[in-house]
C-alpha positions in Angstrom: -29.9 -17.6 30.8 -27.5 -16.7 28.0 -26.3 -19.7 26.0 -22.6 -20.1 26.2 -20.8 -19.8 22.8 -19.3 -23.1 21.6 -15.5 -23.4 22.1 -14.9 -24.0 18.4 -16.8 -20.9 17.5 -14.7 -18.8 19.9 -11.5 -20.2 18.4 -12.8 -19.6 14.9 -13.5 -15.9 15.7 -10.2 -15.3 17.3 -8.2 -16.9 14.5 -10.4 -15.0 11.9 -9.6 -11.8 13.7 -5.9 -12.6 13.7 -5.9 -13.2 9.9 -7.7 -10.0 9.1 -5.7 -7.7 11.5 -2.7 -7.7 9.2 -0.8 -10.5 10.9 -0.9 -12.6 7.7 -0.9 -12.2 4.0 -2.2 -14.6 1.3 -0.1 -17.8 1.1 1.3 -17.7 4.6 1.5 -21.0 6.4 -1.1 -21.1 9.3 -1.0 -22.9 12.6 -1.0 -26.7 12.6 -3.8 -28.7 14.4 -1.3 -29.7 17.0 -0.2 -26.1 17.7 -3.8 -25.0 18.1 -4.6 -27.9 20.4 -1.7 -26.8 22.6 -2.6 -23.1 22.4 -6.2 -23.5 23.4 -6.0 -26.7 25.4 -8.8 -28.4 23.5 -9.2 -31.6 21.6 -8.3 -32.1 18.0 -12.1 -32.5 17.2 -12.7 -28.9 18.4 -9.7 -27.5 16.5 -10.7 -29.3 13.3 -14.2 -27.9 13.5 -12.9 -24.4 13.9 -10.6 -24.8 10.9 -13.4 -26.2 8.8 -15.5 -23.1 9.5 -12.5 -20.9 8.6 -12.0 -22.8 5.4 -15.7 -22.6 4.5 -15.6 -18.8 5.0 -12.6 -18.6 2.7 -10.0 -17.5 5.2 -7.7 -20.6 4.9 -6.9 -23.4 2.6 -6.1 -26.9 3.9 -3.9 -29.2 1.9 -3.6 -32.9 2.8 -0.1 -33.8 3.9 1.2 -30.2 3.3 -0.4 -27.9 5.8 -2.8 -25.0 6.3 -2.4 -21.7 4.5 -4.0 -18.3 4.6 -6.1 -17.4 1.6 -7.9 -14.1 0.7 -10.8 -13.5 3.2 -14.2 -14.2 1.6 -15.4 -10.7 2.5 -12.8 -9.2 0.1 -14.1 -11.6 -2.6 -17.7 -10.5 -2.1 -16.9 -6.9 -2.6 -14.5 -7.9 -5.4 -11.8 -5.5 -4.3 -8.5 -6.5 -2.6 -5.9 -4.2 -1.1 -2.6 -6.0 -1.4 0.5 -4.9 0.5 3.7 -5.8 -1.3 5.6 -6.8 1.9 5.6 -10.6 1.7 9.4 -11.0 1.9 10.2 -9.0 5.0 9.3 -8.6 8.6 6.6 -6.0 9.6 6.9 -4.1 12.8 4.4 -1.6 14.3 5.6 1.4 16.4 3.0 3.2 18.4 4.1 6.8 18.6 1.4 8.3 20.9 -2.1 8.1 22.3 -3.7 11.5 22.9 -7.0 12.8 24.2 -8.8 15.2 21.9 -12.1 17.0 21.2 -11.7 18.6 17.8 -15.2 19.3 16.5 -14.3 17.8 13.1 -13.5 14.4 14.6 -16.3 14.5 17.2 -18.6 14.8 14.2 -16.9 11.8 12.5 -17.5 9.7 15.6 -21.0 11.0 16.2 -19.9 12.3 19.6 -21.4 15.2 21.6 -19.3 18.4 21.9 -18.9 17.6 25.6 -17.3 14.2 24.9 -13.9 13.4 23.7 -11.9 10.7 21.8 -8.4 9.2 21.8 -6.1 9.6 18.8 -3.7 6.7 18.4 -0.7 7.4 16.0 1.3 4.4 14.7 3.9 3.7 12.0 4.2 0.4 10.3 7.7 -0.7 9.1 8.5 -3.3 6.5 11.9 -4.5 7.6 13.4 -1.0 8.4 11.3 0.9 5.8 8.3 3.0 7.1 5.4 2.4 4.8 2.2 3.1 6.7 1.4 6.2 8.9 -1.9 5.5 10.7 -4.0 7.8 12.9 -7.0 6.1 14.6 -9.7 8.1 16.4 -11.6 6.1 18.9 -14.5 7.2 21.2 -13.5 7.7 24.8 -15.6 4.8 26.1 -13.9 2.3 23.8 -10.5 2.9 25.4 -10.5 1.1 28.7 -7.1 2.5 29.9 -5.1 5.1 28.0 -2.2 4.8 30.4 -1.1 1.3 29.6 2.3 0.9 27.7 2.0 2.2 24.1 2.8 -1.3 22.7 -0.6 -2.5 24.0 -2.1 -0.6 21.1 0.0 -2.3 18.4 -3.2 -4.0 17.3 -6.4 -2.0 17.7 -8.4 -5.1 16.6 -6.9 -7.0 19.6 -7.7 -4.2 22.1 -11.3 -4.2 21.0 -11.5 -7.9 21.3 -9.8 -8.3 24.6 -11.4 -5.2 26.4 -14.9 -5.3 24.9 -15.4 -8.6 23.2 -16.0 -6.7 20.0 -14.6 -8.2 16.7 -13.8 -5.4 14.3 -13.7 -7.9 11.5 -17.5 -8.1 11.8 -18.0 -4.3 11.9 -19.8 -2.4 9.2 -17.4 -0.1 7.4 -16.9 2.5 4.7 -13.5 3.2 3.2 -12.2 5.6 0.5 -8.8 5.5 -1.2 -7.2 8.3 -3.2 -3.7 9.5 -4.3 -2.3 12.7 -2.9 0.4 14.4 -5.0 2.7 15.6 -3.7 2.6 14.0 -0.2 2.2 16.5 2.6 5.6 17.5 4.1 5.0 16.0 7.5 3.8 12.7 6.0 6.7 12.6 3.5 9.0 13.0 6.4 7.4 10.2 8.4 7.4 7.8 5.4 10.9 9.0 4.2 9.5 9.9 0.8 11.6 12.0 -1.6 10.4 15.4 -2.6 7.4 15.5 -5.0 6.3 11.9 -4.6 2.7 10.7 -4.2 1.2 9.0 -1.2 -1.9 6.8 -0.8 -4.5 8.3 1.5 -7.2 6.1 3.0 -10.2 7.1 5.2 -12.1 4.4 7.0 -15.1 4.5 9.4 -16.1 1.4 11.3 -19.6 0.9 12.9 -21.0 -1.6 15.4 -23.3 -3.9 13.4 -25.9 -4.0 16.2 -26.1 -0.7 18.0 -24.8 1.5 15.2 -22.1 3.2 17.3 -19.0 4.4 15.5 -16.1 2.3 16.8 -13.2 3.9 14.9 -12.5 6.6 12.3 -9.0 6.4 10.8 -6.7 8.2 8.4 -4.0 6.2 6.8 -1.1 7.3 4.6 0.6 4.5 2.7 3.9 4.6 0.7 3.0 4.1 -2.9 5.6 1.4 -3.4 3.5 -0.8 -1.1 0.1 -0.2 -2.7 -1.6 -2.6 -5.0 -5.2 -3.4 -5.7 -6.9 -6.4 -7.3 -10.4 -6.5 -8.6 -12.0 -9.8 -9.4 -15.4 -11.4 -10.0 -17.0 -12.9 -6.9 -16.9 -16.4 -8.3 -13.5 -16.2 -10.1 
């Protein structure tokens, strides 16, 4: 018989996923204990234990009499590289443009899929206030899309889709990511991000792999407006 996961651990994982999946930035105020008790219908003891685990992992900071705040995830500190989006003063909105079935050999290879298989390409734009600053294309194996005919907004968060549909936490996936500058930005990308002529764009490639079975969960190509790109490199124990 499989041992049931403790409630506090489930809450910890869900909140950790929420922090990582671009819903928060460093310094944002997090939920209060009372809000979490109401949300999950559990005792304050359970909520406090979940929050302590998040604090120990470096995801939040709790200040007596002031509140709980999001801090840099410990995973970023371990690799000593932080990608910081300069969008702290405005509201972010994600617009899902399309979800398309495909079987281009190039992407089948990236996903370790057989030539007879297929994938889904999800195209999204992220806006900071009304300014488009991220153009994102995610390629996902067909068996990790439960239903491609749901409303497009259901794919606003791919992290959430994996968690809800397959109980897979992408925050725990193995990954490899590369970042480079392309100059000038390709015309189609410049148009989507409303970049003037002859301006650069940040280009990021990322592959995410299941930590246990080794399956490729997602391959993505992201173009980011250079105004919103900043990196920070620090010592692990700084």
